[in-house]
N, C-alpha and C positions, 0 to 999 in steps of 0.2 A: 329769345323768349330771357333775355335776359329782365330780371325779377329784382325792384327793389324794397325791403323789409324793414322798419326798424334802422335805416340809414346803412343797413350790410346786403349786399348785391350776392343773388347766386345765379350761379350758370351750369346747364346745362354740358351732357359730356361731351357733344361736339365744342361750347362753347370754352370749359374748361382749358379744352386742347388748345383752340386755339390764344386766349389767354393768356399762358403757358407758353407758347413758342413753339409746341408739338405734334405730334400725331397722334391723332384719336388712337392707334390701337396699343403708340408708347404711353399712352394716357393712361388708357384700360389697363395694361399688365403694369405698369411701375410707380404710380399712382393714386387710382382709385382706389385698390384696396386699404392704402393707407390715411385714405379721405371718410368721414362722416358724411352720414349723404342723409339728406331731407328730402321732405314732398309736399309737393305742388300744389292749386287749382284743384279743379274738379279729377281731375284723371289719378292725381296723386302722381305726380311725373317727379322723377329724382333729379337733383338738384344738389349744388355743390354752390359752398359760401368761401364768398372770395378771400375773408381772413384763412381760410385752411389753407387752398390753394396758393395763396404769398405764402406761404410756408416751404415750399417747391421755388420756386424763385428766387434769384440772384444769387450770392456768395455766401452757402454754410459749414461752420467748421466741421472738420475731422474728426472723428470721434477719437479718443485717448486710445484707443486700443484698436486703433487701425494701423497695420505695415501697408506703405508703400510698396507697391510690384515694379520690383528688376526688369 
């Protein structure tokens, strides 16, 4: 049920997990708490914006104070 509004795509939690290539439990535990939620339709279903999901794809810089574990 991907929704598109004003040129932006919105995904349900299951679709967001698939979009990111991760399991639903991994999405719920590690990604979902860091995303803004949007409500859509008469049922006010929670959806997630693709541009927010894109921040969790690909390569990310390591924080400056992060030290590698040996």
